[in-house]
N, C-alpha and C positions, 0 to 999 in steps of 0.2 A: 694668258690662257684666262678665259672666263668663263663660268658656269651659271647655272640655275639653281635656285633655290625650287625643288621639287617638290616639299611638303616642308610645316615647322611640328613638329612632335611633341607632346606631355603627356604626363600620366594619365589615364583613362581608368584603373583600376588596379588599385594597391592588393597583392596576391600574398599567398602562403608562400615563401619562399619554398621550402623543401628540406632545405637545411637547417640546423639545430644553431649554427652560430648567431645567423640573425634570422630571423622565423618570418620576416615578412620583407615584401621585395617591390619595386616599383618600376618592373622593368615592362610591364604593360604600357605602352605610350602608343599613340593616336595624334592623327594631323588633326589641326583644328583651321580653322578658320577666319579670315582678317587677320592686324599687325597683332604680334604679341610682344610684350613687353622684354625686354634683355637686359640683366643685371650683373652685375662682376660675378654673381654665382650661379647664371644660371637663367631661364627664362621662366616667367610667369606662369605658375600655373605645373609646373614640375618641380620634382624632389627626388632625394635618394634614400631608401632604408638604410643601405651598410655603408654608415660614413666612417668607417674606418678604409675601405678599399675603393669607396667610389665619392663622386663629389668633390666639392674644394675650389677654390680658383684656378688650378692648374687642369681640373677637369669640370670644367663649368657649362661646357657644351661638347656633345657626343656628335659627331657627323659620318655618315656611311654616302656611301659613291650608289646611286642608280644601278650602274652597267653590273658591280659586284652584285648585287642583290638580285637582279635579274639572271645572273648565272646559278646562283643558287637556287631561287626559283625553279628554272627549268630543271636542277639537278634533281629536287625535290617532289617536283611535280605537282606544285602547288602556288598560291601568288601569296605574298610575303609581303603583304602591307606596309606603307610607310610607319614605322616604331617598332617592326618585328622584330628587329635588331635591338631594340633599345635605347637607337638612336634620336636624337634631338632635331636634327636636317636630315633628309635627304636629299643630296645633291647630284645632278648632272652636269656634264664638260668639264671638269675640273679634277685634278688626280686628287684621292682621300689618303687613300694607305700609302699612295706613292708621293704624297708631300712630304717637303722638310720640315726637318725641326727645327721649327722656331719663323717658318713660314708665316707671313701676315696676308690676311685677307679682309678687303674691305666688301660688305655686302649693303647694298644699295637698293631703296625702293623706287616705285615712281616719283615720289618726292625725291629728287635727286640733292637734298638738302639732309635726309635721311640717312646716315650711313652708318655702320656699326664696324668693330674692328675685332677680327680673330687672329688668334698667332695659336699654331698648329704645337701641340708639347708634349706628344707621346702617342703609343698605340694602346688600343683595348685590348685587354689579355682577358680572353672567357673564362667564365669561373662556373661551377657547378648548376646554380642558378638559372644561370642561359641555357646550359642543358638540358637542364628537365622543361624549361621554358618551351624548348624547342619540340618537346615529345620525338626528337629525332635520336636513335641509337648511335652510340659512341658519338653523337653530335658536337663536343670540347673540342675531342682528338683531328675529328675532321676540319675544323673550324681552325685549328691551328696549324695543322698539316697546309692548309691551301694561304695562310696569312692574308688574307683579305679580312684585317681585323678594322676597319676605321680609322679615325684621329679623334682625340680628344685635343678640346681649343679651349685657351685662354680668352679673355673678355680685355682688351683692352680699352673697346670705346663702344660705351651702351648705347642702347636705340629701341629699334622694335624692329621684327624679321616677317616675314609674311611669305607664303608661296608665290612663284613668280619674281622674289628679290633677284639682282644681277651680283654676282659673288666674282669677284676680279682678284688675281694674285698682284699684290702692289710689294711686295720683299721677299725675296728666296735667299737665304744665306749661302756665304761660299761654301762651306763646307759639306754640304750635300747629302748630309747622312739623312735619308727616310726612316718615315715613321716604319714601314717595312722593315728597314736593317735593322731598327732597336729594336724591334720584335724576334726576329728571327736571329739576332745574333752575328749576323751574316757579315765577313772582314773586320775583324777583330780592330786592325789598325785602323781603319777609317773611326770606328765606333772611339778608337783610344784618343785619336783628335778633335772630334766633339768632345768627349771628356774633358782633354786641355784647355780648348779653349771656347767652350762655352758656361759661360757663369749662373745662367739662370735657368737650369734644367730643373723640372718636376720632381721631387724627392724620388717619387719608384722608378721613374726614368735614369737617373743618376745611379740608381741600388742595381737597376739592371744592367746596364752598360758597363758597372765595374765588374759587376758579375761575369761578364763574356769576356771582358779583357781579361781578369785574374784566370780565369781558365785558361783563356789560349795560352800564358805567357807559363800557368803550368804545366801545360803539354809541352810548350818547347823545350821545359828546361829537365822533363822527366826521361 
Protein backbone atom coordinates (compact mmCIF):
# COMPACT_ATOMS: atom_id res chain seq x y z
CA UNK A 1 0.00 0.00 0.00
CA UNK A 2 1.35 3.44 -1.00
CA UNK A 3 0.07 6.80 0.15
CA UNK A 4 0.83 10.49 -0.24
CA UNK A 5 1.63 13.24 2.25
CA UNK A 6 -1.06 15.85 1.55
CA UNK A 7 0.30 18.31 4.09
CA UNK A 8 2.96 18.75 6.75
CA UNK A 9 1.68 20.79 9.70
CA UNK A 10 3.31 22.53 12.65
CA UNK A 11 2.17 24.95 15.34
CA UNK A 12 0.54 28.08 13.91
CA UNK A 13 -0.58 29.86 17.09
CA UNK A 14 -0.39 28.92 20.75
CA UNK A 15 -3.79 29.38 22.39
CA UNK A 16 -5.56 29.26 25.73
CA UNK A 17 -6.47 25.62 26.32
CA UNK A 18 -9.68 26.31 28.23
CA UNK A 19 -8.68 23.85 30.95
CA UNK A 20 -6.93 24.55 34.26
CA UNK A 21 -4.41 21.70 34.33
CA UNK A 22 -2.43 23.04 31.36
CA UNK A 23 -3.54 26.53 30.42
CA UNK A 24 -1.93 26.72 26.96
CA UNK A 25 -2.29 24.49 23.92
CA UNK A 26 -0.42 24.03 20.64
CA UNK A 27 -3.34 22.25 18.94
CA UNK A 28 -3.68 24.98 16.31
CA UNK A 29 -1.46 23.57 13.56
CA UNK A 30 -1.34 24.61 9.91
CA UNK A 31 0.34 23.29 6.79
CA UNK A 32 3.72 24.70 5.80
CA UNK A 33 5.55 24.80 2.47
CA UNK A 34 8.87 23.25 1.63
CA UNK A 35 10.79 20.49 3.32
CA UNK A 36 10.52 20.38 7.12
CA UNK A 37 13.24 18.80 9.26
CA UNK A 38 12.17 15.76 11.27
CA UNK A 39 14.05 14.79 14.43
CA UNK A 40 13.53 12.03 16.97
CA UNK A 41 10.99 14.12 18.87
CA UNK A 42 9.10 15.58 15.95
CA UNK A 43 9.05 18.25 13.28
CA UNK A 44 11.01 21.45 13.34
CA UNK A 45 8.71 24.30 14.37
CA UNK A 46 6.31 22.02 16.21
CA UNK A 47 5.90 21.46 19.94
CA UNK A 48 3.37 20.48 22.62
CA UNK A 49 2.31 22.35 25.75
CA UNK A 50 0.86 19.38 27.66
CA UNK A 51 4.02 17.32 28.03
CA UNK A 52 2.37 14.93 30.49
CA UNK A 53 0.04 13.41 27.91
CA UNK A 54 1.50 14.51 24.57
CA UNK A 55 4.85 14.44 22.83
CA UNK A 56 7.92 12.33 23.51
CA UNK A 57 9.48 9.63 21.37
CA UNK A 58 6.32 7.48 21.13
CA UNK A 59 4.19 10.47 20.08
CA UNK A 60 6.71 12.37 17.99
CA UNK A 61 4.37 12.67 15.00
CA UNK A 62 0.57 12.53 14.74
CA UNK A 63 -1.01 11.51 11.43
CA UNK A 64 -4.60 11.80 10.26
CA UNK A 65 -6.29 10.31 7.21
CA UNK A 66 -7.61 12.67 4.51
CA UNK A 67 -10.64 10.42 3.89
CA UNK A 68 -11.55 10.44 7.59
CA UNK A 69 -11.15 14.23 7.69
CA UNK A 70 -13.43 14.57 4.66
CA UNK A 71 -16.16 12.50 6.34
CA UNK A 72 -16.07 14.85 9.31
CA UNK A 73 -16.01 17.89 7.01
CA UNK A 74 -19.14 16.69 5.22
CA UNK A 75 -20.90 15.92 8.49
CA UNK A 76 -20.01 19.24 10.11
CA UNK A 77 -20.70 21.22 6.95
CA UNK A 78 -17.41 23.11 6.90
CA UNK A 79 -13.86 22.64 5.63
CA UNK A 80 -11.38 21.17 8.09
CA UNK A 81 -7.98 22.38 6.97
CA UNK A 82 -4.85 20.22 7.35
CA UNK A 83 -3.79 20.55 10.97
CA UNK A 84 -7.34 21.05 12.26
CA UNK A 85 -7.20 17.73 14.12
CA UNK A 86 -3.86 18.76 15.63
CA UNK A 87 -2.12 16.46 13.18
CA UNK A 88 1.39 16.86 11.83
CA UNK A 89 0.70 14.81 8.70
CA UNK A 90 -2.48 14.71 6.60
CA UNK A 91 -2.19 11.52 4.52
CA UNK A 92 -4.07 10.01 1.59
CA UNK A 93 -4.11 6.46 0.28
CA UNK A 94 -2.78 4.67 3.34
CA UNK A 95 -4.67 3.34 6.36
CA UNK A 96 -3.95 5.42 9.46
CA UNK A 97 -6.42 4.50 12.20
CA UNK A 98 -6.47 0.96 10.83
CA UNK A 99 -2.68 0.69 10.69
CA UNK A 100 -1.14 -2.13 12.73
CA UNK A 101 0.75 -1.30 15.92
CA UNK A 102 4.46 -1.54 15.08
CA UNK A 103 3.85 -1.02 11.35
CA UNK A 104 6.69 0.92 9.73
CA UNK A 105 6.44 3.46 6.95
CA UNK A 106 9.09 4.90 4.68
CA UNK A 107 8.33 8.44 3.51
CA UNK A 108 10.31 9.40 0.45
CA UNK A 109 10.79 12.77 -1.22
CA UNK A 110 11.48 13.56 -4.86
CA UNK A 111 15.13 12.90 -4.07
CA UNK A 112 14.91 9.19 -3.30
CA UNK A 113 17.91 9.46 -0.99
CA UNK A 114 15.80 11.45 1.49
CA UNK A 115 13.86 8.70 3.28
CA UNK A 116 12.49 8.88 6.82
CA UNK A 117 11.08 5.93 8.73
CA UNK A 118 8.10 6.21 11.04
CA UNK A 119 6.63 3.48 13.25
CA UNK A 120 2.99 3.31 14.33
CA UNK A 121 2.79 3.37 18.13
CA UNK A 122 -0.83 3.96 19.14
CA UNK A 123 -4.08 5.93 18.96
CA UNK A 124 -4.81 9.54 19.73
CA UNK A 125 -7.17 9.78 22.72
CA UNK A 126 -9.34 12.92 22.44
CA UNK A 127 -9.25 15.36 25.33
CA UNK A 128 -11.23 18.34 26.58
CA UNK A 129 -8.92 20.79 24.84
CA UNK A 130 -9.72 19.14 21.50
CA UNK A 131 -13.41 19.43 22.31
CA UNK A 132 -13.15 23.15 23.03
CA UNK A 133 -10.99 23.73 19.96
CA UNK A 134 -13.58 22.06 17.73
CA UNK A 135 -16.42 24.33 18.78
CA UNK A 136 -18.77 21.37 18.33
CA UNK A 137 -21.19 20.24 21.03
CA UNK A 138 -20.31 16.79 22.38
CA UNK A 139 -17.29 16.60 20.11
CA UNK A 140 -15.13 14.31 22.27
CA UNK A 141 -17.99 11.80 22.56
CA UNK A 142 -18.70 11.91 18.82
CA UNK A 143 -15.04 11.56 17.90
CA UNK A 144 -14.67 8.66 20.35
CA UNK A 145 -17.75 6.84 19.03
CA UNK A 146 -16.58 6.97 15.42
CA UNK A 147 -13.05 5.95 16.50
CA UNK A 148 -11.37 7.47 13.46
CA UNK A 149 -8.69 8.75 15.80
CA UNK A 150 -5.54 8.76 13.69
CA UNK A 151 -2.17 7.38 14.76
CA UNK A 152 0.86 8.45 16.71
CA UNK A 153 4.24 7.59 15.24
CA UNK A 154 7.80 7.17 16.44
CA UNK A 155 10.70 8.42 14.33
CA UNK A 156 13.12 5.60 13.54
CA UNK A 157 15.04 7.48 10.86
CA UNK A 158 15.29 11.25 10.74
CA UNK A 159 15.35 13.48 7.67
CA UNK A 160 12.93 15.92 6.08
CA UNK A 161 9.27 15.79 5.04
CA UNK A 162 7.15 17.74 2.57
CA UNK A 163 3.75 17.66 0.94
CA UNK A 164 3.83 15.33 -2.06
CA UNK A 165 6.17 12.78 -0.48
CA UNK A 166 5.35 9.10 -0.95
CA UNK A 167 4.40 6.87 2.00
CA UNK A 168 5.18 3.15 1.72
CA UNK A 169 4.44 0.39 4.21
CA UNK A 170 7.68 -1.56 4.61
CA UNK A 171 6.81 -3.77 7.60
CA UNK A 172 3.53 -4.98 9.11
CA UNK A 173 3.71 -7.13 12.29
CA UNK A 174 2.03 -10.53 12.24
CA UNK A 175 -0.07 -9.84 15.36
CA UNK A 176 -2.40 -7.65 13.29
CA UNK A 177 -3.69 -5.49 16.17
CA UNK A 178 -4.66 -2.09 14.80
CA UNK A 179 -4.63 1.39 16.26
CA UNK A 180 -8.45 1.33 16.20
CA UNK A 181 -8.58 -1.92 18.20
CA UNK A 182 -6.26 -0.49 20.84
CA UNK A 183 -8.47 2.59 21.07
CA UNK A 184 -11.81 0.76 21.28
CA UNK A 185 -10.69 -2.32 23.24
CA UNK A 186 -12.36 -4.58 20.69
CA UNK A 187 -11.26 -8.24 20.87
CA UNK A 188 -9.49 -8.36 24.28
CA UNK A 189 -8.00 -11.77 23.50
CA UNK A 190 -6.28 -10.33 20.44
CA UNK A 191 -5.05 -7.45 22.59
CA UNK A 192 -3.69 -9.96 25.10
CA UNK A 193 -1.56 -11.51 22.35
CA UNK A 194 -0.11 -8.09 21.60
CA UNK A 195 0.52 -7.55 25.30
CA UNK A 196 2.37 -10.84 25.60
CA UNK A 197 4.32 -10.69 22.36
CA UNK A 198 5.25 -7.06 21.77
CA UNK A 199 7.89 -5.75 24.15
CA UNK A 200 8.23 -2.15 22.99
CA UNK A 201 4.79 -0.67 23.50
CA UNK A 202 4.30 2.97 24.41
CA UNK A 203 3.61 3.21 28.17
CA UNK A 204 0.13 4.70 27.67
CA UNK A 205 -0.73 1.99 25.12
CA UNK A 206 0.50 -0.71 27.49
CA UNK A 207 -1.69 0.73 30.23
CA UNK A 208 -4.71 1.00 27.93
CA UNK A 209 -4.42 -2.58 26.67
CA UNK A 210 -3.85 -3.93 30.19
CA UNK A 211 -7.03 -2.20 31.36
CA UNK A 212 -9.11 -3.72 28.57
CA UNK A 213 -7.65 -7.21 29.16
CA UNK A 214 -8.16 -7.04 32.93
CA UNK A 215 -11.73 -5.80 32.48
CA UNK A 216 -12.50 -8.73 30.16
CA UNK A 217 -11.05 -11.21 32.68
CA UNK A 218 -13.14 -9.71 35.46
CA UNK A 219 -16.31 -10.06 33.38
CA UNK A 220 -15.51 -13.72 32.64
CA UNK A 221 -15.05 -14.55 36.31
CA UNK A 222 -17.91 -12.47 37.69
